Residue frames as a rotation matrix with the C-alpha (Angstrom) as fourth column:
MET 1
0.585 0.811 0.000 0.00
0.811 -0.585 0.000 0.00
0.000 0.000 -1.000 0.00
THR 2
-0.240 -0.734 0.635 1.43
0.750 -0.555 -0.358 3.36
0.616 0.391 0.684 -1.02
GLY 3
-0.434 0.141 -0.890 -0.52
0.750 -0.490 -0.444 5.54
-0.499 -0.860 0.107 1.39
GLU 4
-0.984 0.120 -0.130 -1.93
-0.173 -0.817 0.550 7.59
-0.040 0.564 0.825 -1.48
PHE 5
-0.254 0.963 0.089 -5.61
0.020 0.098 -0.995 8.27
-0.967 -0.251 -0.044 -1.70
PRO 6
-0.327 0.200 0.924 -7.48
0.921 0.289 0.263 7.65
-0.214 0.936 -0.278 -4.93
CYS 7
-0.818 0.025 -0.575 -8.24
-0.090 -0.992 0.086 10.78
-0.569 0.122 0.813 -6.93
TYR 8
-0.145 0.841 0.521 -11.76
0.937 0.285 -0.200 11.32
-0.317 0.459 -0.830 -8.16
ARG 9
-0.950 -0.243 0.196 -12.33
0.303 -0.867 0.396 14.27
0.074 0.435 0.897 -10.46
ARG 10
-0.077 0.997 -0.021 -15.64
0.877 0.077 0.475 15.15
0.475 0.018 -0.880 -8.89
ALA 11
-0.363 -0.084 -0.928 -14.72
0.730 -0.645 -0.227 18.27
-0.579 -0.760 0.296 -7.00
PRO 12
0.647 0.673 0.359 -16.83
0.755 -0.500 -0.424 21.20
-0.106 0.545 -0.832 -8.17
SER 13
-0.275 -0.707 0.652 -15.12
0.738 -0.589 -0.329 24.24
0.617 0.391 0.684 -9.68
LYS 14
-0.838 -0.071 -0.542 -15.03
0.437 -0.683 -0.586 27.55
-0.328 -0.727 0.603 -7.82
ARG 15
-0.822 0.564 -0.084 -17.70
-0.493 -0.629 0.601 28.85
0.286 0.535 0.795 -10.22
LEU 16
-0.153 0.787 -0.597 -20.06
0.098 0.613 0.784 25.95
0.983 0.062 -0.171 -9.41
LEU 17
-0.448 -0.065 -0.892 -19.38
0.868 0.208 -0.451 26.26
0.215 -0.976 -0.037 -5.68
ALA 18
-0.984 0.076 -0.161 -20.33
-0.034 -0.968 -0.249 29.94
-0.175 -0.240 0.955 -5.85
LEU 19
-0.504 0.842 -0.193 -23.68
-0.576 -0.161 0.802 29.03
0.644 0.515 0.566 -7.47
LEU 20
-0.072 0.436 -0.897 -24.35
0.392 0.839 0.376 26.42
0.917 -0.325 -0.231 -4.77
LYS 21
-0.937 -0.325 -0.130 -23.88
0.252 -0.368 -0.895 28.80
0.243 -0.871 0.426 -1.83
PRO 22
-0.293 0.870 -0.397 -26.96
0.860 0.058 -0.508 29.62
-0.418 -0.490 -0.765 0.29
GLY 23
0.234 0.543 -0.806 -29.20
0.121 -0.839 -0.530 32.09
-0.965 0.026 -0.262 -1.50
GLU 24
-0.575 -0.506 -0.643 -27.54
-0.576 -0.308 0.757 31.58
-0.581 0.806 -0.114 -4.89
PHE 25
-0.124 0.598 -0.792 -29.11
-0.984 0.025 0.174 30.19
0.124 0.801 0.586 -8.08
LEU 26
-0.049 0.046 -0.998 -28.31
-0.325 0.944 0.060 26.48
0.944 0.328 -0.031 -7.49
SER 27
-0.742 -0.291 0.604 -28.57
-0.639 0.035 -0.768 26.45
0.203 -0.956 -0.212 -3.69
PRO 28
0.304 0.901 0.309 -31.89
-0.943 0.331 -0.039 24.52
-0.137 -0.280 0.950 -3.78
LEU 29
0.391 -0.222 -0.893 -29.90
-0.358 0.858 -0.370 21.50
0.848 0.464 0.255 -5.01
ILE 30
-0.718 -0.696 -0.031 -27.99
-0.198 0.246 -0.949 21.35
0.668 -0.675 -0.314 -1.74
ASP 31
-0.442 0.643 0.626 -31.29
-0.883 -0.186 -0.432 21.60
-0.161 -0.743 0.649 0.16
LEU 32
0.470 0.647 -0.600 -32.42
-0.762 0.640 0.093 18.41
0.444 0.413 0.795 -1.60
ASN 33
-0.450 -0.739 -0.502 -29.66
-0.361 0.664 -0.654 16.36
0.817 -0.114 -0.566 0.01
GLU 34
-0.910 0.115 -0.397 -31.30
0.363 0.680 -0.636 13.81
0.197 -0.724 -0.661 2.29
CYS 35
-0.623 0.780 0.068 -34.65
-0.782 -0.615 -0.104 15.53
-0.040 -0.118 0.992 1.78
ASN 36
-0.826 0.409 0.387 -37.52
0.270 0.891 -0.365 13.20
-0.494 -0.197 -0.847 2.62
VAL 37
-0.574 0.661 -0.483 -40.21
-0.819 -0.465 0.336 13.24
-0.002 0.589 0.808 -0.07
GLN 38
0.470 0.871 -0.140 -43.14
-0.845 0.490 0.214 10.93
0.256 0.018 0.967 0.71
GLY 39
0.819 -0.157 0.552 -40.82
-0.251 0.767 0.590 8.56
-0.516 -0.622 0.589 2.59
LEU 40
0.703 -0.606 0.373 -38.08
0.692 0.461 -0.556 8.62
0.165 0.649 0.743 -0.07
CYS 41
0.439 -0.643 -0.628 -34.68
0.231 -0.594 0.770 10.15
-0.868 -0.483 -0.112 0.58
LEU 42
0.956 -0.230 0.183 -32.95
0.111 -0.295 -0.949 12.23
0.272 0.927 -0.256 -2.06
ASP 43
0.446 -0.886 -0.126 -29.17
0.498 0.129 0.858 12.24
-0.744 -0.445 0.499 -2.31
VAL 44
0.964 -0.148 -0.221 -27.02
-0.260 -0.701 -0.664 14.83
-0.057 0.697 -0.715 -4.10
HIS 45
0.431 -0.850 0.303 -23.68
0.623 0.524 0.581 13.84
-0.653 -0.062 0.755 -5.67
PHE 46
0.361 -0.448 -0.818 -20.95
-0.672 -0.733 0.104 15.78
-0.646 0.512 -0.566 -7.46
ARG 47
0.677 -0.122 0.726 -19.93
0.499 0.801 -0.331 14.24
-0.541 0.586 0.603 -10.78
PRO 48
-0.439 -0.895 0.078 -17.07
0.639 -0.250 0.727 14.96
-0.632 0.369 0.682 -13.21
GLY 49
-0.623 0.111 0.774 -17.51
0.680 -0.413 0.606 17.89
0.387 0.904 0.182 -15.57
ASP 50
-0.967 0.239 0.083 -19.12
-0.247 -0.817 -0.521 20.24
-0.057 -0.524 0.850 -13.03
GLN 51
-0.270 0.906 -0.327 -22.25
-0.201 0.279 0.939 18.13
0.942 0.319 0.107 -12.78
VAL 52
-0.750 0.216 0.626 -24.54
-0.623 0.088 -0.777 17.68
-0.223 -0.972 0.068 -9.80
ALA 53
-0.554 0.550 -0.625 -26.68
-0.127 0.686 0.717 14.53
0.823 0.476 -0.311 -9.82
VAL 54
-0.363 0.551 0.752 -29.76
-0.925 -0.115 -0.362 14.00
-0.113 -0.827 0.551 -7.67
TYR 55
-0.756 0.042 -0.653 -30.60
-0.135 0.966 0.219 10.40
0.640 0.254 -0.725 -6.81
CYS 56
0.145 0.762 0.631 -33.63
-0.989 0.119 0.085 8.75
-0.010 -0.636 0.771 -5.32
GLY 57
0.758 -0.071 0.648 -32.41
-0.080 0.976 0.201 5.33
-0.647 -0.204 0.735 -4.27
GLN 58
-0.207 -0.869 0.450 -30.29
0.464 0.318 0.827 4.11
-0.861 0.380 0.337 -7.18
ALA 59
0.328 0.420 0.846 -32.13
0.945 -0.134 -0.300 6.18
-0.013 0.898 -0.440 -9.78
ASN 60
-0.785 -0.532 -0.316 -30.52
0.477 -0.846 0.238 9.36
-0.394 0.036 0.918 -11.08
ILE 61
0.157 0.981 0.118 -33.61
0.897 -0.092 -0.433 11.55
-0.414 0.173 -0.894 -11.36
LEU 62
0.987 0.163 0.000 -31.98
0.153 -0.925 -0.347 14.89
-0.057 0.342 -0.938 -12.16
THR 63
0.038 -0.999 0.038 -28.63
0.968 0.047 0.248 16.14
-0.249 0.028 0.968 -13.48
VAL 64
0.969 0.131 -0.211 -27.51
0.098 -0.982 -0.160 19.77
-0.228 0.134 -0.964 -13.45
GLU 65
0.193 -0.926 0.324 -24.40
0.965 0.239 0.109 20.71
-0.178 0.291 0.940 -15.42
LEU 66
0.502 -0.160 -0.850 -22.55
0.004 -0.982 0.187 24.01
-0.865 -0.097 -0.493 -15.41
ARG 67
0.344 -0.340 0.875 -21.57
0.932 0.237 -0.275 24.98
-0.114 0.910 0.398 -18.97
PRO 68
0.190 -0.267 -0.945 -19.40
0.369 -0.872 0.321 28.12
-0.910 -0.409 -0.067 -18.56
ARG 69
-0.829 -0.537 0.156 -18.37
0.333 -0.250 0.909 28.38
-0.449 0.806 0.386 -22.23
GLU 70
-0.487 0.743 0.459 -22.02
0.631 -0.063 0.773 28.60
0.603 0.666 -0.438 -23.28
LYS 71
-0.924 0.084 0.373 -22.79
-0.305 -0.749 -0.589 30.66
0.229 -0.658 0.717 -20.16
LEU 72
0.084 0.995 -0.055 -25.61
-0.752 0.100 0.651 28.36
0.654 -0.014 0.757 -19.16
VAL 73
-0.652 -0.102 0.751 -26.72
-0.615 0.651 -0.445 25.72
-0.444 -0.752 -0.487 -16.72
ARG 74
-0.414 0.493 -0.765 -28.18
-0.570 0.515 0.640 22.56
0.710 0.701 0.067 -18.27
VAL 75
-0.457 0.390 0.799 -30.86
-0.716 0.371 -0.591 20.77
-0.527 -0.843 0.110 -16.28
ARG 76
-0.414 0.304 -0.858 -31.92
-0.614 0.603 0.509 17.29
0.672 0.738 -0.063 -17.40
ALA 77
0.074 0.514 0.855 -34.47
-0.885 0.429 -0.180 15.05
-0.459 -0.743 0.487 -15.79
ASN 78
-0.803 -0.274 0.529 -34.36
-0.110 0.941 0.320 11.30
-0.585 0.199 -0.786 -16.27
ASP 79
-0.828 0.460 -0.322 -36.51
-0.368 -0.013 0.930 10.26
0.424 0.888 0.180 -19.25
THR 80
-0.556 0.631 -0.541 -38.76
0.688 0.714 0.125 8.14
0.466 -0.303 -0.832 -17.04
TYR 81
-0.371 0.390 -0.843 -39.70
0.717 -0.456 -0.527 11.12
-0.590 -0.800 -0.111 -14.88
ARG 82
-0.837 0.098 -0.538 -40.14
-0.364 -0.834 0.415 13.49
-0.408 0.543 0.733 -17.83
GLN 83
-0.767 0.578 -0.279 -42.61
0.037 0.473 0.880 11.00
0.641 0.665 -0.384 -19.32
GLN 84
-0.395 0.628 -0.671 -44.58
0.917 0.317 -0.242 10.92
0.061 -0.710 -0.701 -16.07
TYR 85
-0.608 0.120 -0.785 -44.83
0.213 -0.927 -0.308 14.69
-0.765 -0.355 0.538 -16.01
ARG 86
-0.851 0.229 -0.474 -46.25
-0.525 -0.428 0.736 14.77
-0.035 0.874 0.484 -19.55
ARG 87
-0.838 0.532 -0.118 -48.81
0.506 0.840 0.195 12.11
0.203 0.104 -0.974 -18.79
GLU 88
-0.426 0.788 0.444 -52.40
-0.347 -0.595 0.724 13.24
0.835 0.155 0.528 -19.03
PRO 89
-0.744 0.226 0.629 -54.42
-0.625 0.099 -0.774 13.12
-0.237 -0.969 0.067 -15.80
ASP 90
-0.900 0.436 0.018 -56.94
0.431 0.882 0.190 10.28
0.066 0.178 -0.982 -15.45
């Protein structure tokens, strides 16, 4: 054993961290961490490429990606959940 820790390129950039601070544009994502919604816990993870993923159990339900070159934030919901939202009421 070398004593070195594995390196995961998941650390958010300074720009993303600034947007995640309390009161900033993406701060509601941090509030989702371990949020209990109808008995289900949500879990927020940092991913490579300045992405924040929101999980419910093992399902990635939402991904938010900072795209500084395009000066935008991309928000994508899992296809399964987008389909449910579009479903017509009974």
